[in-house]
C-alpha positions in Angstrom: -94.1 178.7 23.7 -90.7 178.9 22.0 -91.2 182.6 21.4 -92.0 183.2 25.0 -88.9 181.4 26.2 -86.7 183.3 23.7 -88.1 186.6 24.8 -87.7 185.8 28.5 -84.1 184.7 28.0 -83.4 187.9 26.1 -84.9 190.0 28.8 -82.9 188.3 31.5 -79.7 188.6 29.6 -80.3 192.2 28.8 -81.1 193.0 32.4 -77.9 191.4 33.8 -75.8 193.2 31.1 -77.4 196.5 32.0 -76.7 195.9 35.7 -73.1 195.0 35.0 -72.5 198.2 33.0 -73.7 200.6 35.8 -71.5 199.1 38.5 -68.5 201.2 39.4 -65.8 200.9 42.0 -67.5 203.5 44.2 -71.0 201.9 44.0 -72.2 200.6 47.4 -75.6 199.5 46.1 -76.4 195.9 46.7 -78.1 194.3 43.7 -80.3 191.3 44.2 -82.6 189.0 42.3 -85.8 187.8 44.0 -87.0 184.7 42.2 -90.3 182.9 42.8 -92.1 179.8 41.4 -95.8 179.2 42.0 -97.5 175.8 41.4 -101.2 176.4 41.6 -104.4 174.5 40.9 -105.6 177.1 38.3 -105.0 180.7 37.2 -107.4 183.4 38.5 -106.5 187.1 37.8 -108.7 189.8 39.2 -111.8 187.5 39.2 -111.0 186.3 35.6 -110.5 182.6 34.9 -107.8 182.1 32.3 -106.9 178.7 31.0 -109.8 176.7 32.4 -109.5 174.6 35.6 -106.0 173.3 34.9 -102.9 173.4 37.1 -100.4 176.1 36.2 -96.7 176.9 36.8 -95.8 180.6 37.3 -92.2 181.8 37.3 -91.6 185.4 38.3 -88.7 187.5 39.5 -87.5 191.0 40.4 -84.1 192.6 40.1 -83.4 195.5 42.4 -81.1 197.9 40.4 -81.1 200.2 43.4 -83.3 201.1 46.4 -85.7 203.0 44.0 -85.7 201.1 40.7 -86.3 197.5 39.8 -87.1 195.4 36.8 -89.0 192.1 36.7 -90.9 189.5 34.8 -93.9 187.3 35.4 -94.9 184.2 33.4 -97.7 181.6 33.5 -98.5 178.4 31.5 -100.9 175.5 32.0 -99.2 173.3 29.4 -102.4 172.8 27.3 -102.0 173.1 23.5 -105.6 173.8 22.5 -106.7 177.4 23.1 -110.4 176.4 23.5 -112.0 173.2 24.7 -114.8 171.4 22.9 -117.4 173.7 24.4 -115.6 176.9 23.3 -114.4 177.7 26.8 -110.8 178.8 27.6 -108.3 176.0 27.8 -104.7 176.5 26.8 -103.1 179.7 28.3 -99.7 181.3 28.5 -98.5 184.8 29.4 -95.3 186.8 29.7 -95.2 190.2 31.5 -92.3 192.6 31.6 -92.3 195.0 34.6 -90.6 198.3 35.6 -91.0 199.5 39.1 -90.1 202.9 40.7 -90.4 203.5 44.4 -91.5 207.1 44.7 -91.6 206.8 48.5 -91.8 204.2 51.2 -95.5 203.8 50.5 -95.9 204.5 46.8 -94.6 202.5 43.9 -95.3 203.3 40.2 -95.2 200.3 38.0 -95.4 199.9 34.2 -96.3 196.3 33.1 -96.3 194.9 29.6 -98.9 192.1 29.4 -98.3 189.6 26.6 -100.7 186.7 26.2 -100.2 184.9 22.9 -102.7 182.1 22.0 -101.3 178.6 22.4 -102.4 177.7 18.9 -103.3 179.6 15.8 -106.5 181.6 16.0 -108.2 183.4 13.1 -108.1 187.1 13.5 -105.6 187.0 16.4 -102.0 188.2 16.0 -99.3 186.9 18.4 -96.7 189.4 17.2 -94.9 190.7 20.2 -95.0 194.4 19.2 -98.6 194.4 18.0 -100.6 196.8 20.2 -103.6 196.9 17.8 -107.1 195.6 18.2 -106.1 192.1 16.9 -103.0 191.9 19.1 -102.3 190.0 22.3 -100.6 192.8 24.2 -101.4 195.7 26.5 -99.6 198.2 28.8 -100.8 198.6 32.4 -99.8 201.7 34.4 -100.2 201.0 38.2 -100.0 203.0 41.3 -99.5 200.8 44.4 -100.0 202.4 47.8 -98.6 200.1 50.5 -98.7 201.5 54.1 -97.1 198.4 55.8 -93.9 200.4 56.4 -96.0 202.9 58.3 -97.3 200.2 60.6 -100.7 199.9 58.8 -101.0 196.7 56.8 -103.2 198.2 54.1 -102.6 198.4 50.3 -104.5 200.2 47.5 -103.9 199.6 43.8 -105.0 201.9 40.9 -104.4 200.2 37.5 -105.2 201.7 34.1 -104.5 200.2 30.7 -102.8 203.0 28.7 -101.9 201.2 25.4 -102.5 198.0 23.6 -105.6 195.9 22.9 -108.0 197.8 25.0 -110.4 199.4 22.5 -114.1 200.2 22.9 -116.7 198.3 20.9 -118.3 200.7 18.5 -121.4 198.6 17.5 -122.9 195.1 17.5 -120.5 194.1 14.7 -117.6 194.1 17.1 -115.8 196.9 15.3 -113.4 198.3 17.8 -112.9 202.1 18.2 -111.1 204.3 20.7 -108.7 203.3 23.5 -110.9 202.7 26.6 -108.3 203.1 29.4 -109.9 200.3 31.4 -109.3 201.0 35.1 -109.2 198.6 38.0 -109.0 199.5 41.7 -108.2 197.2 44.6 -108.1 197.5 48.4 -106.5 194.9 50.6 -105.6 194.3 54.2 -103.1 191.8 55.7 -103.8 190.2 59.1 -101.3 188.2 61.1 -103.2 185.3 62.6 -102.3 182.5 65.1 -100.2 179.5 63.9 -98.1 181.8 61.7 -100.9 182.3 59.2 -101.4 185.5 57.1 -104.9 186.4 56.1 -105.4 188.9 53.3 -109.0 190.0 52.4 -109.3 192.0 49.2 -112.0 194.0 47.3 -111.3 194.7 43.6 -113.5 196.4 41.0 -113.4 197.3 37.3 -114.7 200.9 36.8 -115.1 201.0 33.0 -115.2 197.8 30.9 -116.6 199.0 27.6 -113.7 197.4 25.8 -114.6 194.0 27.3 -111.0 193.6 28.5 -112.3 191.9 31.6 -114.2 189.0 30.0 -116.0 188.0 33.2 -117.2 191.5 34.2 -120.1 193.9 33.5 -119.7 196.1 30.4 -121.9 199.0 31.2 -121.2 199.7 34.9 -118.6 199.3 37.6 -118.2 195.6 38.4 -116.9 194.1 41.7 -115.1 191.1 40.1 -112.6 190.3 42.9 -114.0 189.8 46.3 -111.9 187.4 48.2 -109.4 186.3 50.8 -106.0 184.6 50.8 -104.7 182.5 53.6 -101.0 181.7 53.6 -98.3 180.2 55.8 -94.6 180.6 55.2 -92.3 177.6 55.7 -88.5 178.2 55.7 -86.5 175.5 54.0 -83.1 177.1 54.6 -81.4 180.5 54.9 -82.2 181.4 51.2 -85.4 179.5 50.3 -88.9 179.8 51.7 -92.0 177.9 50.8 -95.2 179.7 51.4 -98.3 177.5 51.0 -101.6 179.3 50.3 -105.3 179.0 49.7 -107.1 181.8 47.8 -110.9 182.3 47.6 -112.4 184.6 44.9 -116.0 185.7 44.4 -116.9 187.5 41.2 -119.9 189.7 41.9 -120.5 190.8 38.2 -124.2 190.8 37.4 -123.8 189.7 33.8 -124.5 186.0 34.3 -123.9 185.2 30.6 -120.2 186.1 30.9 -119.8 184.0 34.0 -121.4 180.8 32.7 -118.2 178.9 31.6 -116.7 178.8 35.1 -119.1 180.3 37.6 -118.7 183.1 40.1 -116.6 181.4 42.8 -113.1 180.1 42.7 -110.9 178.3 45.2 -107.2 178.1 44.3 -104.6 176.2 46.2 -100.9 176.7 45.6 -97.3 176.6 46.9 -94.6 179.1 46.3 -90.8 178.6 46.2 -89.1 181.8 47.0 -85.4 182.6 46.7 
């Protein structure tokens, strides 16, 4: 945990320093941080249950360098020390992601995300070194293309996400010897509906196309797998001019057919949370 905090502090300091250096007297670009804190009943990512059924805190933010380029971070922790419970299921979990975004147009953003998920305690055969992108490491790089047509008056988004580096290697045989980079790819289609009482309803369909590296633990290995079928309902509450507090409920159904992978936590997840946004 100390390592995660140190890395996060260094990233924040470096970002602010960089921003200060590029400011000139003639610059008219307004620079702004967007900071958010989620408190949620558990952590579900693309139909994957990480850290068991324990509450989590998730701090994340984005710094707009200009109207095209931004840098950000995302963290999560469930404050459990043991990485596995007595039954061998996931328990303790922590993650730090560093993010670069570039807006190609008003509907397309290209994002590079560095996922870093060190184990909460020492695990044999697992390296928590930050710059270890090998098959024993806890890090991967995700290249994403986000198409968001809300600015065009159509509240639809589509995400294409491919792991381009890091621990995403295919299994060569039954002895778990890992081979070539798999380039695991995930696609997601979502739609946002403005409902009565100030509610926002966002159904989503997400699928893993090639999971031979087993990066998605709760997905099929040998065929495309619809792991993220769900819907999020949220309502935004404004606390003052700067701070809003959305409350939300998110339902996820994992339609993977490999039942053995889904046994620890099941196929359905209902997560409640509140977000503080500044």
